[in-house]
C-alpha positions as CSV (number, residue, x, y, z in Angstrom):
1,M,-14.7,16.5,80.4
2,E,-11.8,15.0,78.6
3,K,-9.7,17.4,76.4
4,I,-9.8,16.4,72.8
5,A,-7.2,17.2,70.0
6,I,-8.1,16.9,66.4
7,V,-5.1,16.6,64.1
8,G,-6.1,17.1,60.4
9,C,-9.0,19.4,59.6
10,G,-10.4,17.9,56.5
11,L,-14.0,16.6,56.2
12,V,-13.4,13.8,58.7
13,G,-11.5,15.9,61.2
14,R,-14.1,18.6,61.1
15,A,-16.8,16.1,61.7
16,W,-15.0,14.7,64.7
17,A,-14.7,18.2,66.1
18,M,-18.5,18.4,66.0
19,V,-18.9,15.0,67.6
20,F,-16.8,15.8,70.6
21,A,-17.7,19.5,71.0
22,R,-21.5,18.9,71.0
23,A,-20.9,16.3,73.7
24,G,-19.3,19.0,75.9
25,H,-15.6,18.4,75.3
26,P,-13.1,21.2,74.8
27,V,-11.6,20.6,71.4
28,K,-8.3,21.9,69.9
29,L,-7.8,21.8,66.1
30,F,-4.5,21.5,64.3
31,D,-3.6,21.1,60.6
32,S,-0.1,21.3,59.1
33,A,-1.4,23.2,56.1
34,P,-1.4,27.0,57.0
35,G,-4.8,28.5,57.5
36,T,-6.7,25.2,57.2
37,A,-7.7,25.0,60.9
38,G,-9.0,28.5,60.8
39,K,-11.1,27.8,57.7
40,A,-12.4,24.7,59.3
41,L,-14.1,26.8,62.0
42,G,-16.6,28.3,59.6
43,L,-17.4,24.9,58.0
44,I,-17.9,23.3,61.5
45,S,-20.2,26.1,62.5
46,Q,-22.3,25.5,59.4
47,G,-22.5,21.8,60.1
48,L,-23.6,22.4,63.7
49,E,-26.3,24.8,62.5
50,E,-27.7,22.1,60.2
51,L,-27.6,19.6,63.1
52,N,-29.5,22.1,65.2
53,R,-32.1,22.6,62.5
54,V,-32.9,18.9,62.3
55,G,-33.0,18.5,66.1
56,L,-29.8,16.4,66.4
57,I,-28.4,18.9,68.9
58,T,-30.3,21.2,71.2
59,E,-27.6,23.8,71.9
60,S,-27.0,26.5,69.4
61,A,-24.1,26.3,67.0
62,A,-22.6,29.4,68.6
63,T,-22.6,27.7,72.1
64,V,-20.9,24.5,70.8
65,M,-18.3,26.6,68.9
66,T,-17.1,28.2,72.2
67,R,-15.6,24.8,73.0
68,I,-13.5,24.6,69.8
69,T,-10.2,26.5,69.3
70,T,-7.4,26.3,66.8
71,T,-3.7,25.9,67.5
72,S,-0.6,26.8,65.4
73,T,1.5,23.7,66.4
74,L,0.8,20.0,66.9
75,A,2.5,20.2,70.3
76,E,0.2,23.0,71.4
77,A,-2.9,20.9,70.3
78,V,-2.0,17.7,72.1
79,G,0.1,19.0,75.0
80,D,-2.7,18.6,77.5
81,A,-5.0,16.3,75.6
82,D,-6.7,13.2,77.0
83,Y,-7.5,11.9,73.6
84,V,-6.2,12.6,70.1
85,Q,-8.2,11.9,66.9
86,E,-5.8,11.9,63.9
87,S,-7.4,12.4,60.5
88,T,-4.5,13.1,58.1
89,L,-4.0,11.8,54.6
90,E,-4.5,8.0,54.1
91,K,-0.8,7.2,53.5
92,L,1.2,4.9,55.7
93,E,4.4,7.0,55.8
94,I,2.3,10.1,56.9
95,K,0.6,8.1,59.6
96,Q,4.0,6.8,60.9
97,E,5.5,10.3,61.1
98,V,2.4,11.9,62.6
99,F,2.1,9.2,65.3
100,R,5.9,9.5,66.0
101,Q,5.2,13.2,66.7
102,L,2.1,12.5,68.7
103,D,3.8,10.0,70.9
104,A,6.5,12.5,71.7
105,A,4.2,15.4,72.4
106,A,1.1,14.0,74.1
107,P,0.9,13.3,77.8
108,A,1.7,9.7,78.8
109,N,-1.9,8.9,79.6
110,C,-3.4,10.4,76.4
111,I,-5.0,7.9,74.0
112,L,-3.9,8.3,70.4
113,G,-6.6,7.3,67.9
114,S,-6.5,7.3,64.1
115,S,-9.4,7.7,61.7
116,T,-7.7,5.6,59.0
117,S,-10.1,3.4,57.0
118,T,-7.5,1.0,55.5
119,I,-4.3,0.9,57.7
120,Q,-4.1,-1.4,60.7
121,T,-2.8,0.2,63.9
122,S,0.3,-2.1,64.1
123,R,1.6,-0.8,60.8
124,F,2.2,2.7,62.0
125,T,2.8,2.3,65.7
126,E,5.2,-0.7,66.1
127,G,8.3,1.3,66.9
128,L,6.7,3.8,69.3
129,K,7.6,3.9,73.0
130,G,3.9,4.5,73.7
131,R,2.5,2.0,71.3
132,H,0.3,0.5,74.0
133,R,-1.9,3.7,73.9
134,C,-2.5,3.7,70.1
135,L,-5.5,2.4,68.2
136,V,-7.7,3.0,65.2
137,A,-11.1,4.7,65.7
138,H,-12.5,4.3,62.2
139,P,-15.7,6.3,61.6
140,V,-18.3,6.2,58.9
141,N,-18.7,9.2,56.6
142,P,-20.0,11.6,57.7
143,P,-19.0,10.8,61.4
144,H,-21.1,13.6,62.9
145,V,-24.2,12.0,61.4
146,V,-23.5,8.3,61.1
147,P,-22.6,7.3,64.7
148,L,-20.7,4.0,64.1
149,V,-17.0,3.9,65.1
150,E,-14.7,0.8,64.9
151,I,-12.2,0.6,67.8
152,S,-9.4,-1.5,66.3
153,P,-6.3,-2.0,68.5
154,A,-2.9,-3.4,67.7
155,P,-1.8,-6.6,69.4
156,W,0.1,-4.5,71.9
157,T,-2.6,-1.9,72.6
158,S,-3.6,-2.2,76.3
159,D,-7.0,-3.5,77.2
160,E,-7.5,-0.5,79.5
161,V,-6.8,1.9,76.6
162,V,-9.4,0.1,74.4
163,A,-12.0,0.2,77.2
164,R,-11.3,3.9,77.8
165,A,-11.5,4.8,74.1
166,R,-14.7,2.9,73.6
167,A,-16.3,4.5,76.7
168,L,-15.3,8.0,75.5
169,H,-16.8,7.5,72.1
170,E,-20.0,6.1,73.6
171,R,-20.4,9.0,76.0
172,A,-19.9,11.3,73.0
173,G,-22.9,9.7,71.4
174,Q,-21.2,7.3,69.0
175,V,-22.0,3.6,68.6
176,A,-18.7,1.8,69.2
177,I,-17.7,-1.7,68.2
178,T,-14.4,-3.5,69.0
179,V,-12.4,-5.2,66.3
180,K,-11.2,-8.1,68.3
181,K,-8.1,-8.8,66.2
182,E,-6.6,-6.9,63.3
183,V,-8.0,-7.5,59.9
184,E,-7.6,-5.6,56.6
185,G,-10.5,-3.2,56.1
186,F,-11.8,-3.6,59.6
187,I,-15.4,-4.9,59.9
188,L,-17.7,-2.4,58.2
189,N,-15.6,-2.2,55.0
190,R,-15.4,-5.9,54.7
191,L,-19.2,-6.3,55.0
192,Q,-19.7,-3.4,52.5
193,G,-17.0,-5.0,50.3
194,A,-18.8,-8.3,50.1
195,L,-22.0,-6.6,48.9
196,L,-20.2,-4.4,46.5
197,L,-18.3,-7.2,44.9
198,E,-21.4,-9.2,44.2
199,A,-23.3,-6.1,43.0
200,W,-20.6,-5.3,40.5
201,R,-20.5,-8.9,39.4
202,L,-24.2,-9.1,38.8
203,V,-24.2,-5.9,36.8
204,G,-21.1,-6.9,34.9
205,E,-22.5,-10.3,33.9
206,G,-25.8,-8.7,32.7
207,Y,-28.1,-9.9,35.5
208,V,-29.4,-6.5,36.6
209,S,-29.0,-2.8,35.9
210,V,-27.1,-0.5,38.2
211,E,-30.3,1.4,39.2
212,D,-32.2,-1.9,39.9
213,A,-29.4,-3.2,42.0
214,D,-29.5,0.0,44.0
215,K,-33.3,-0.5,44.5
216,C,-32.7,-3.9,45.9
217,V,-30.8,-2.4,48.8
218,R,-32.5,1.0,49.0
219,D,-36.1,-0.3,49.0
220,G,-35.5,-3.8,50.2
221,L,-32.5,-4.8,52.4
222,G,-31.7,-1.3,53.5
223,L,-35.1,-0.8,55.1
224,R,-34.5,-3.7,57.5
225,W,-30.8,-2.9,57.9
226,A,-31.6,0.7,59.0
227,F,-32.6,-0.7,62.4
228,M,-31.4,-4.3,62.4
229,G,-28.2,-6.0,61.6
230,P,-27.9,-9.2,59.4
231,F,-28.0,-11.6,62.4
232,E,-31.0,-10.0,64.0
233,T,-32.7,-9.9,60.6
234,I,-32.4,-13.6,60.0
235,D,-33.2,-14.4,63.6
236,L,-36.6,-12.8,63.1
237,N,-37.1,-14.3,59.6
238,A,-37.5,-18.0,60.7
239,P,-40.0,-19.4,63.2
240,G,-37.2,-21.0,65.2
241,G,-34.8,-18.2,65.2
242,V,-31.3,-17.9,63.8
243,A,-30.4,-21.6,64.1
244,D,-33.6,-22.6,62.3
245,Y,-32.8,-20.0,59.6
246,A,-29.3,-21.4,59.2
247,R,-30.5,-24.9,58.8
248,R,-33.2,-23.9,56.3
249,Y,-31.2,-21.5,54.1
250,G,-27.5,-22.0,54.9
251,P,-27.0,-24.6,52.2
252,L,-28.9,-22.3,49.7
253,Y,-26.6,-19.4,50.3
254,Y,-23.5,-21.6,50.2
255,G,-24.7,-23.1,46.9
256,M,-25.3,-19.6,45.4
257,L,-21.8,-18.3,46.2
258,K,-19.5,-21.3,46.7
259,D,-18.0,-21.0,43.2
260,V,-18.0,-17.2,43.0
261,K,-14.5,-15.7,43.2
262,P,-13.9,-11.9,43.7
263,Q,-13.1,-10.3,40.4
264,P,-11.4,-6.9,39.7
265,W,-13.5,-4.1,38.4
266,T,-12.3,-3.8,34.8
267,A,-12.1,-0.5,32.9
268,E,-14.9,-1.7,30.7
269,L,-17.2,-2.5,33.7
270,I,-16.3,0.8,35.4
271,A,-17.3,2.6,32.3
272,K,-20.6,0.7,32.1
273,V,-21.5,1.5,35.7
274,E,-20.4,5.1,35.3
275,A,-22.6,5.6,32.2
276,E,-25.6,4.1,34.0
277,R,-25.1,6.3,37.1
278,R,-24.7,9.4,35.0
279,E,-28.0,8.7,33.3
280,V,-29.6,8.7,36.8
281,M,-27.6,11.6,38.2
282,P,-25.5,13.9,36.0
283,D,-22.2,15.1,37.2
284,S,-23.6,18.6,37.7
285,E,-25.9,17.3,40.4
286,H,-23.2,15.5,42.4
287,A,-22.6,18.2,45.1
288,A,-26.3,18.8,45.6
289,R,-26.9,15.0,45.9
290,E,-24.2,14.8,48.6
291,A,-26.0,17.5,50.6
292,W,-29.3,15.6,50.0
293,R,-27.7,12.4,51.3
294,D,-26.5,14.1,54.5
295,R,-30.0,15.6,55.1
296,R,-31.7,12.3,54.6
297,L,-29.2,10.6,57.0
298,M,-29.8,13.3,59.6
299,A,-33.6,12.8,59.3
300,L,-33.2,9.0,59.6
301,V,-30.9,9.4,62.7
302,A,-33.4,11.8,64.3
303,H,-36.2,9.4,63.6
304,K,-34.4,6.5,65.2
305,R,-33.7,8.5,68.3
306,Q,-37.4,9.3,68.7
307,Q,-38.3,5.6,68.6
308,T,-38.6,3.4,71.6
309,K,-37.2,-0.1,71.6
């Protein structure tokens, strides 16, 4: 099994450790903050125990944990690695420095991946000798539950590296997509952003409440989108398939949105949305609701795995 190095042991880094270790990979953890990697072990163990309880892994947490070790230096973590998943702070200058160190310390055939959700690969790898082996592997939070990962190369990333990275993630149980050319926000964030911008506009202009907008997705669109994407959805929603749907409804959608321009979320609108959300869920319940979210996602993923196509 390929040897994996996790650089950065926050929420995302810990989740990646679970993803690769449960798939059988030896995993080394490193974090520049003293003691952080060690503390991560306990949190990772708790996460694995929860995965085991809901049936998403069959091995015990203790068994999976035998594959995870901590290191005191970055060089020790990546010195014999086949793949690195970097999950440090979302700041360009930090990514640039970390990847400079990774490029110098990792073996020549090691793929260097970043968990960044906002920074294109080319912005932090251009000057590197090994820039051909660098890419973004952008997960969805939490990565050990939601399997999607966006493989987004720079123009100079080799096709062989992209293929190897995608295959590695798929073997580890993730659902990989390839971003065919660099775009700000990658694919998932842009799709999510389009929905969010319209949802905020509809609330801001008084068409709907925050809770009712959530219901439209939670109890409407989201039920279909839990097992179908937008193109499959419309393909099945017209007798003649996607082309028939496009002819029937394309002009309607264009007419609805052709004059709508993205607007910033003003302080007044943010306060309005915040007030409505706090009526539904007080601040004191936030942490408990996060845990509820993760349990519901685990149950949904477990259910989808049990279904046949």
